[in-house]
VEXGULO-932981 format. One line per 10 residues: number of its first residue (from 1); their letters; for each residue x, y, z of C-alpha. Coordinates in pm, 1 decimal. Example, Ala and Ser with C-alpha at 12.3 -4.5 7.8 and 13.67 -1.06 7.14 Angstrom:
// residues 2
1> AS> 1230.0,-450.0,780.0; 1367.0,-106.0,714.0
//
This chain:
// residues 347
1> MRKVTVITPS> 6272.7,8516.0,101.0; 6322.1,8151.0,11.2; 6027.3,7964.7,-134.9; 5968.3,7619.6,-282.0; 5713.9,7528.6,-550.2; 5595.2,7173.7,-608.5; 5391.2,7078.1,-916.4; 5237.0,6733.7,-884.3; 5091.3,6492.7,-1138.7; 4752.8,6326.4,-1092.2
11> RLHFALIDLN> 4690.6,5957.7,-1153.8; 4458.3,5696.6,-1300.4; 4403.3,5390.2,-1083.7; 4322.5,5099.2,-1312.9; 4252.2,4829.7,-1052.9; 4339.4,4659.6,-725.4; 4487.4,4317.9,-801.6; 4440.4,4098.3,-493.2; 4163.1,4135.4,-236.8; 4183.9,3767.3,-150.9
21> GSLGRVDGGI> 4508.1,3756.5,49.4; 4569.8,3381.7,33.4; 4938.8,3427.1,-58.8; 5007.6,3651.5,238.8; 4987.3,3980.1,48.9; 4687.5,4198.9,-25.7; 4588.6,4494.0,-247.3; 4846.8,4549.6,-519.8; 4764.1,4818.8,-772.4; 4808.4,4913.6,-1137.0
31> GLSLAYPGFK> 4788.0,5270.6,-1259.6; 4932.2,5560.7,-1453.7; 5068.8,5905.4,-1369.4; 4904.4,6195.2,-1558.1; 5064.1,6521.1,-1671.3; 4739.6,6713.0,-1609.6; 4565.1,6804.5,-1383.3; 4798.0,6866.3,-1089.3; 4852.8,7068.7,-776.4; 5076.5,7374.2,-776.2
41> IIAQYSDETN> 5184.0,7424.4,-416.0; 5405.8,7708.6,-295.3; 5568.4,7706.0,49.5; 5780.9,7983.4,199.5; 5914.7,8097.2,533.6; 5670.4,8302.4,736.4; 5627.3,8471.0,1075.3; 5319.5,8257.4,1134.0; 5169.8,7948.5,974.8; 4908.6,8018.3,710.9
51> IIAPDEILPR> 4745.4,7809.9,438.0; 4582.6,7978.9,139.0; 4365.6,7724.4,-42.7; 4012.6,7664.8,-174.6; 3761.9,7594.0,102.0; 3714.2,7229.9,3.1; 4089.1,7164.5,33.1; 4168.7,7370.2,343.3; 4072.8,7116.7,616.6; 4278.2,6841.6,453.4
61> ANRILSLLKD> 4573.3,7074.8,401.2; 4567.5,7174.8,768.0; 4565.1,6810.0,875.2; 4858.7,6725.8,646.4; 5065.9,7006.9,793.7; 4971.5,6899.5,1146.7; 5085.2,6540.8,1080.2; 5413.0,6670.3,939.0; 5478.8,6900.2,1237.4; 5424.4,6609.9,1477.3
71> KCDIGNVTIK> 5715.5,6417.8,1320.3; 5949.7,6682.3,1176.7; 6130.1,6988.6,1305.2; 5969.3,7262.4,1096.8; 5889.2,7622.8,1175.0; 5623.1,7860.0,1052.2; 5533.9,7841.9,686.6; 5288.3,7995.5,444.3; 5144.3,7747.0,196.9; 4957.3,7862.6,-110.7
81> IEENIPSHVG> 4774.0,7622.8,-342.4; 4741.8,7789.2,-683.4; 4623.9,7494.9,-896.4; 4445.0,7180.4,-788.8; 4316.3,6835.9,-882.0; 3937.8,6792.2,-846.1; 3853.2,6614.2,-520.5; 3665.2,6284.0,-493.2; 3652.8,6202.4,-864.7; 3910.4,5921.2,-884.8
91> LGSGTQLSLG> 4224.3,6114.1,-986.2; 4416.3,6072.1,-660.4; 4391.4,6426.6,-523.9; 4436.2,6319.6,-159.7; 4776.8,6159.1,-208.0; 4908.8,6431.0,-438.7; 4800.6,6708.7,-201.7; 4955.2,6526.5,93.8; 5286.7,6453.6,-76.2; 5298.8,6793.1,-247.2
101> IAKAVCTLYD> 5260.5,6989.0,77.1; 5499.2,6762.2,266.3; 5763.6,6770.4,-9.8; 5746.1,7150.2,-34.2; 5784.5,7198.2,340.7; 6058.4,6934.9,377.2; 6254.2,7093.2,91.4; 6209.1,7438.0,244.1; 6350.7,7319.1,578.2; 6616.3,7084.9,429.5
111> IDLTHQEIAF> 6459.1,6770.5,576.7; 6588.0,6465.3,390.6; 6312.9,6202.1,368.9; 6228.0,5957.0,92.3; 5885.3,5985.3,-64.9; 5780.6,5660.4,102.5; 5885.4,5796.3,440.1; 5688.8,6114.4,371.8; 5387.5,5908.3,264.0; 5395.7,5710.3,588.7
121> IVERGGTSGI> 5404.3,6030.2,795.1; 5105.4,6182.7,613.2; 4917.4,5849.6,615.3; 4907.1,5766.5,244.5; 4970.1,5435.7,67.7; 4774.4,5214.1,306.3; 4599.2,5038.6,17.9; 4749.3,5144.0,-315.8; 5101.4,5264.0,-389.3; 5015.8,5410.3,-730.4
131> GIAAFSHGGF> 4977.5,5770.8,-613.6; 5311.1,5770.4,-429.9; 5494.8,5623.9,-727.7; 5319.3,5867.2,-963.0; 5457.0,6150.9,-751.2; 5805.8,5998.8,-722.0; 5879.2,5907.2,-1082.1; 5563.3,5891.7,-1292.0; 5493.5,5639.3,-1565.8; 5296.2,5314.9,-1567.9
141> IVDGGHEFSK> 5316.4,5148.2,-1227.8; 5243.3,4815.1,-1062.6; 5281.8,4785.6,-686.0; 5332.6,4462.0,-494.3; 5071.5,4507.4,-223.2; 5107.2,4474.7,154.2; 5198.9,4190.0,383.0; 4871.8,4044.9,512.5; 4746.7,3812.8,782.7; 4401.2,3789.8,941.1
151> DKFCEGMKNS> 4540.8,3581.5,1227.2; 4816.9,3799.7,1369.2; 4902.8,4164.9,1413.0; 5241.7,4307.9,1322.3; 5330.1,4674.5,1295.1; 5293.4,4794.6,937.3; 5110.3,4477.7,825.6; 4747.0,4474.2,713.8; 4510.0,4234.8,885.4; 4181.8,4343.3,728.3
161> FLPSSASKGI> 4043.3,4450.4,392.1; 4011.0,4828.7,400.6; 4043.2,5126.7,161.9; 4322.6,5383.2,192.3; 4105.1,5621.9,393.0; 4075.3,5362.5,671.4; 4425.2,5208.9,650.2; 4645.3,5398.9,893.7; 4990.6,5297.7,1015.2; 5057.1,5083.7,706.1
171> KPPPIIVRYD> 5383.5,5119.4,517.4; 5345.8,5199.6,145.4; 5385.1,4894.3,-80.3; 5694.0,4822.4,-291.4; 5689.1,4913.2,-660.8; 5755.5,4600.8,-869.4; 5706.0,4739.4,-1223.8; 5759.9,5087.9,-1363.4; 5762.4,5173.7,-1736.7; 5764.3,5494.4,-1934.5
181> FPDWDILVTI> 5420.8,5512.8,-2095.0; 5364.9,5584.6,-2466.5; 5266.0,5935.9,-2574.1; 4904.4,5843.3,-2642.6; 4615.8,6083.7,-2598.2; 4418.3,6015.4,-2280.9; 4061.0,6141.9,-2259.2; 3924.5,6180.5,-1906.1; 3550.3,6228.6,-1865.9; 3394.0,6322.9,-1532.2
191> PNCKHISGDD> 3013.1,6302.9,-1546.2; 2808.9,6484.1,-1285.3; 2701.0,6203.9,-1049.8; 2759.9,6065.5,-702.5; 3096.0,5947.6,-572.0; 3143.0,5654.2,-335.5; 3372.4,5727.4,-41.6; 3399.4,5728.1,336.3; 3179.4,5486.8,532.4; 3011.0,5355.3,215.9
201> EVKLFQTLCP> 3347.8,5249.2,74.1; 3456.7,5087.4,403.0; 3132.9,4885.1,422.2; 3181.6,4751.3,69.9; 3532.7,4630.7,155.9; 3410.6,4469.4,477.0; 3110.6,4293.1,322.2; 3247.1,4185.8,-18.4; 3602.8,4078.6,68.5; 3777.4,3844.2,34.4
211> MPLEDVQKIA> 3723.8,3827.7,-339.4; 3741.5,3490.1,-520.3; 4095.8,3368.1,-585.3; 3994.4,3291.7,-944.7; 3937.6,3664.4,-1007.3; 4282.8,3749.3,-868.9; 4444.2,3491.9,-1095.2; 4259.0,3625.4,-1400.3; 4363.6,3985.6,-1347.4; 4725.1,3886.6,-1275.7
221> HIILLKMLPS> 4729.1,3685.8,-1600.2; 4599.1,3983.2,-1799.2; 4854.7,4219.7,-1645.9; 5154.4,3991.4,-1695.7; 5086.2,3854.7,-2043.6; 4879.9,4125.7,-2211.2; 4904.2,4466.6,-2045.8; 5279.3,4477.7,-1977.8; 5384.3,4348.3,-2322.2; 5148.8,4596.7,-2492.1
231> IVQNDIESFG> 5323.9,4890.1,-2321.7; 5671.8,4760.7,-2408.7; 5564.2,4706.7,-2771.0; 5367.6,5034.6,-2795.7; 5054.6,4838.8,-2894.4; 4754.9,5057.5,-2813.4; 4499.9,4804.8,-2937.9; 4626.3,4524.8,-2712.7; 4659.2,4764.1,-2418.9; 4300.4,4875.8,-2470.3
241> EAIDLIQNIG> 4183.1,4514.7,-2477.2; 4360.4,4452.8,-2144.6; 4189.4,4752.2,-1983.4; 3851.3,4639.0,-2117.9; 3896.3,4288.0,-1977.7; 3983.0,4416.6,-1631.7; 3657.3,4613.6,-1604.4; 3464.4,4286.2,-1572.3; 3679.1,4112.8,-1309.3; 3722.0,4126.2,-933.0
251> WKKVEIEKQD> 3711.4,4450.7,-739.0; 3694.0,4667.1,-1050.5; 3371.4,4492.1,-1147.0; 3235.5,4581.4,-800.6; 3340.3,4944.7,-839.1; 3159.2,4973.9,-1172.1; 2844.4,4794.2,-1052.6; 2808.1,5043.1,-764.3; 2819.7,5350.8,-990.8; 2532.6,5557.4,-1122.6
261> EIVRQMMTFL> 2391.1,5426.5,-1448.7; 2530.9,5744.9,-1606.7; 2885.6,5610.2,-1561.7; 2813.7,5281.8,-1740.9; 2627.9,5477.7,-2010.3; 2931.1,5701.8,-2066.9; 3167.6,5404.1,-2080.4; 2955.7,5244.0,-2351.5; 2946.5,5571.1,-2545.2; 3326.9,5604.0,-2539.9
271> RENGGYGVGL> 3377.9,5244.8,-2654.2; 3130.6,5285.6,-2940.1; 3304.2,5602.4,-3056.5; 3658.9,5478.6,-3088.0; 3815.6,5497.3,-2743.2; 4070.8,5225.1,-2666.7; 4066.1,5082.6,-2314.7; 3765.9,5251.0,-2154.3; 3787.0,5221.6,-1777.5; 3681.9,5364.1,-1442.7
281> SSWGPAIFCF> 3958.1,5522.8,-1235.1; 3942.3,5403.9,-873.9; 3585.0,5464.5,-745.1; 3526.8,5724.8,-1015.5; 3328.3,5885.6,-1147.1; 3629.5,5970.3,-1367.6; 3629.6,5755.8,-1682.9; 3932.3,5729.5,-1910.5; 4020.2,5600.1,-2256.2; 4320.3,5608.1,-2488.6
291> GEDLTKLQMI> 4384.0,5689.7,-2854.2; 4633.4,5820.8,-3108.0; 4427.9,6138.8,-3157.9; 4120.5,6192.4,-2942.2; 4044.5,6554.3,-3035.9; 3725.4,6458.0,-3220.0; 3615.9,6221.3,-2943.7; 3664.3,6498.7,-2687.9; 3433.6,6725.6,-2890.4; 3154.1,6472.1,-2933.5
301> TNDYLIENRI> 3184.1,6360.7,-2569.9; 3139.1,6718.4,-2454.1; 2834.6,6749.6,-2681.6; 2697.1,6422.3,-2544.1; 2726.0,6547.0,-2185.2; 2534.9,6863.7,-2277.2; 2270.3,6710.8,-2503.8; 2181.5,6437.4,-2253.6; 2178.9,6682.9,-1961.1; 2434.4,6474.9,-1777.3
311> GGYCFLTHAN> 2661.4,6761.9,-1683.1; 3027.8,6731.9,-1599.8; 3326.5,6782.1,-1828.0; 3603.8,6609.8,-2020.7; 3963.4,6695.1,-2105.5; 4266.0,6558.9,-2289.5; 4590.6,6477.3,-2114.3; 4898.8,6253.7,-2149.4; 5112.4,6037.3,-1926.1; 5363.6,6193.8,-1690.3
321> NSGATVIDDN> 5687.0,5992.0,-1704.7; 5896.6,6196.9,-1462.3; 5697.6,6258.3,-1142.6; 5653.2,6581.8,-950.9; 5855.8,6894.5,-1024.4; 6026.3,7083.2,-742.0; 6140.9,7442.5,-795.3; 6340.5,7631.8,-533.4; 6597.8,7911.0,-510.6; 6863.3,7677.6,-647.3
331> GTYRSGLETA> 6675.7,7603.4,-968.7; 6442.7,7335.1,-1101.3; 6473.4,6961.4,-1066.5; 6250.8,6660.0,-1110.4; 6173.5,6450.4,-806.1; 6294.3,6159.5,-1014.8; 6332.6,5790.9,-944.8; 6460.4,5736.7,-591.5; 6753.8,5501.8,-561.6; 6716.1,5137.8,-469.3
341> NQQRSFR> 6915.0,5206.8,-151.8; 6667.3,5475.8,-42.6; 6371.8,5244.9,-93.1; 6541.2,4949.1,76.5; 6628.7,5160.7,380.1; 6261.8,5228.0,439.6; 6140.1,4868.4,394.1
//
């Protein structure tokens, strides 16, 4: 019986670039695809539709499959989720689960859709395009945001400042930069504390946006003339400085200010103990940093979490520079970088 397995990356979301919108575009994101953790999703033909998944994932998985069935000609399928990304910690589990299920089912039924087309069907990419690009081809990613106007409504265009969870019917943004990322250690720490999402996140967007244009200009300057050159030149110190600068500007500054004190405490600890580029991924509470060898820092961070009764956990990972893996009866292949023609046909 034919079956398809999809293994997804996860992602770090470094920052949203523009929540001002004065140039007619909004959002824009910078981020990085991670090799671990990821979803392992298996889909195969079945006499009836069935999803085998942890309880916390099951409702979302059912909704993803329902959205896909509304738009595509697919039959019964059994979906089994064997490995997963922790939910609501800032590692992009929602997008990877959505794309992973949809890609597995579309491959099973020979439905030819680009990843951006799939993302639109399963309602991802309404704010950031980092998760979609992480799935498609991995690496370090900058997306170009969405067309934006508060004065008119056009299909697929944003006319308000909203997070991904509340941005439906919006086409995913174009990817304007994609680099292979150096093979640096990445330490991810997830302290045991609250996570901001849902109505709380929507209210923050509605009350604090638009952000000052000066903040947008600062973050764009840092990205263009510090962060991008540091990746090309494999300069971990300069890259870390760029990440550190971004934590104190614009929407990222808001995200950090709204966290538990534990998060800011952990970020200080990582900086003081040798981590390059300590940052908060999305709304957290996942915190990341970079280094040539972070084995010792992982050990002392784990001890710190225990000794201070913070709870949570930390782990080492690396960048994923190839995107999701798809395995079917015909062998294994990487999702890979979609062609320019495929992406243009969607836009």
